[in-house]
N, C-alpha and C positions, 0 to 999 in steps of 0.2 A: 505353669510353675517355672521360675528362673532357673538358670543352669546353677546358680549358687545360692540356693533359698536359705534363708535365716533360720536356725535351728535352735530350739529350746531343750535343753537336757534337765530332766526333773529326778531329784535323789530324796525320798523321803528318809529321815534320821531319826533313830531311837536307840540311845544306848550304844553307839557304835564304834567307841574311841579306839578300839584295838585296830579296825581297818579302815576307818574313815578317811584318815590322812592320804593314804595310798590310793584310796578311791577318787578323792578330788584331785589328787595330784596327776592322776592319770587321764582324767578327763581335760585337765588344763594343758596336756601334752599333746593334744591331737593337731593332725597335720592339716586339719580343716578349720579355719580361723572364724567362720562367720556364724557364732553361736552365742547363746547366753547359758550359764549354770544357774538352776534355782535349787537350792538346798533347803528342804523343809523340816525344821525342827519340830519332832511330834513329842515335845515333853521330855527331853533326855536328862537324865540325872548324873549322868558320869561327866567326863571330860568332853563329849561330843561338841557342847556349845562352844567351849573355848576354842577347838579346833576350827569349827564352822566360821567364827568371828575372825580367826588370823586369815583366813583365805578371803575375808571380805574386802581386803587390799586390794585384791586383783578385780578390775572393773567389768569382769565377765561373770563375776559371782554375785548372785541375789540371794539374800538370807530371808527366809520366811518363818514364822513361828505358826504352828496349828496346835491349839489348846486339846482339842479332842483327840484322845488317843486312838488311832485307826489309820491303819496305812491307806486305805482307800480315802479318808478324809485329807490325809497328808498330800497324797498325790493330787487330788482333786483342788485342794488350794494352790498347788503348784502350777496346774493346767489353767486356773482362771486368771493366773497373772502372766502366763507365758506369751510371748510377741511372736514365737516362731512359725513359719509355714508348716514345719515338720515337728513332732514332738518325739525325743527319745527318751527312753526309760531305763535306769539301772537301779540297783540297790548299794547300800552303803557297805556291804559286805563283797564288793565285787570290784575288779580292776579291769579296765577296758584297754583294748590295744590302741596304739597311736592313729590307727587309721579306722577307728570304729565309726566315727560319723560318716565319712565319705563312703564306706563299704556298707552301712546299713542303709543310707538314704539313696544308694545307687539303683536298686530295683524299683524304688518309687518314682525316680526322676526319668529312668530309662523306659519302664514298662508300665508306668502308672498304676502301679499296687497301691492299694489303699493302706496297708501295714505290712510290716516284716518283723519276723521273729528270727533272732539269732541263737547261737548255741552256747555252750559253757564248757569250762575245765576245770577240774578241782585244783585248789591252791595247794594241798595237802595230799598225802597218801596214806593217812591213817585209815583204821578199819571202817568207821563209818562214812568218812568222805569217800573213800573208794567205791563203797557199794551203792551210795546215794549217786554217785555219777554214773554207774552201771545201770541204775534204774531209771535215771531221767528221761522223760520222753523228748527233750530237746538235744539229746545226746544220741539216743538208741534210736529214733525214727530216722531213716535214710532221706525221706522227702515227705513232704505233708502241705496240701494246699488248703487245708481247713485249720481253723483257729481252735475249735473245740479239743480240748484235751493236751494241747500244745502250747499255747500261748503262756508265757512266762515274761513278767515285767522286768525281770533282771538283765534282759537284753533284747529290748524291743522298740520298734518305731512305728508312728501312725501320721498320716496327714492330719494337720490341725483340723480341717474341715469335715473329715471323717470322725473324728474324736467329737466334735461339737454335734455331728449328727446323731451320736450314740447319747450324748449327753453328759460327757466327761465320764471320769472314773466313778464307780458308784459309791456313795458314802453310807450305805446302810450296813456294811459289811466290814469289820475291824481286820479279818484276814479274807483273801480269797477274792479281793476285787479285780484280778486278773482273770478269773473264771467268769465272772460277770461280763467283764469287757470282751472276752472270748464268744461268749453266747450272743452278746449284740452284735458282733462283727458277723458271725454265722447267720443270725437273723436277718441281716440286712444286706445279706449276700455280697459283702464287700469283698474285694481281690486281697488275697492273703498268700505272703510268700515266706517260705521258710529258707533263710541265708544260713545254711549250716557252717559255712566254712568261717563265719566272723564269731568268735569265740571270747567271752569274758572270762576271767579267772575268779572263780567263786569260792569263798572261805565257808565251806558248809558246816552246819551244826556237828560238833566232834565228841558228844557224849551221848551215853543212853538216856538220860533225863531229857536233854533238848531234842532228841530225836523223838521220844514218846510226846513231848509237850507239843513239838512243832506238828506232828500228823495227826495227833489228837483233834487239835485247834483246825486243822485245814479238813479233817473230814467232818467235824461238827458244821463248819461254815459251808463246806460244798453241798452238803444235805439241805441246808437252808436256802442256799442259792438255787438249787435244783428245784425245789417245791416252789419257788418264786416264778420259776418258768417251766413248770411242769407240763404246760399245754404243748409247749414246742418241742422241748427236751425228749418227750416219751415218743417221738417220731424219730429219734435219732439213737445212735449207739452209746450217747453219753452216760445214761445210767448204769450200762454193764461196765462200760470204761472205768468208770469211777467206783465200781463195787458196790451199786446201791441196788442191785437185783436179788432175788433169792437164790439165782443161779450162781451169781459169783461169790455169794457167803458160802454155798455148799461146796465150791471149787477150791475154797482157801487150803484146807488142810490136805487134800490129795496134792495139790500144787507144792506144799511145803515139802511132802514126801518126795515128789519129784525133784524138786531143786536140792534135796538133799544128796540125791544120787547122780544128778546132772551137774549141778554148779558148786557142790561141795558143801559141808556143814557152816562154813563162814557166812555163804550167801543164805542159805536156809534159816540161820538165827537172825541174821539182818531182817529177813522178809517177815519171820514170826513178829519180831519187834515192831516194825514200821506197820505190817499189815494189821496187827492187833490193834494197835493205837488208832489208826484210821478208821478201822471198823466201830471200835469203842466210841469215835467221835460221832460218826454216822448214826449209831444207836441212840446214844444221848440226844441228839437233834431229834430225830424221828420220835423220841419218847416225850419230847417237849422239854427237857431239861434247860435250865436257864444258864448263860456263861457270866 
């Protein structure tokens, strides 16, 4: 691979008018100039489309439209059009640092890693954002050499040839395609590096309803994805890590009591809301309920 490879950045967009302009501008402010930015409109109904069209004046920006409502489908559409030797991924509710590209691709160029995971920090310090930040595995994990349970496409880089070997982002799942991607990376024994010092600023969900909806959906689709890779995952710690074992269900309430005394009532309340929504999503999927 060349010293300065061409990079493709992919951002799926759905109703992100509050943060989209900041996100795109942060990508265009990079100190690394050899890249394209592919923004994929996934049926936005707010002002996101107008914002994306404004940025098309920049010759680095490519606008695509994906009619099927799915983060996985939107990413896949962008990946298929990408020309880069390395693919970088972030989300429309994130702001990246100006050295983001150069720092994320450095482990790939220097040490031939196949994929690199970065970290995040919260854009705000409200109750929900603060506790999401505390619980995030890409913040709380000091080091990690495996993608399972850690991969998050809000701050992620992968060689194009590795992505092609996987078959690109999975289009089966409207949510959780990064989980499926992590499983594929692990199955194929690809070299994975956790670059914890590269942080994107993330605007977390900031209300009770948005937390419940997000975690229910993630739990639901995590269960579906796990079922599809059951033969491989049952040999790993992933089912227990994602609370899909009976033992993890039984540990929930004792864990809440422990958190109440060790981490305080605020954290215990957050754990109750997030954990209950996640487990309801898991149960709904296991019982065969349709979304």
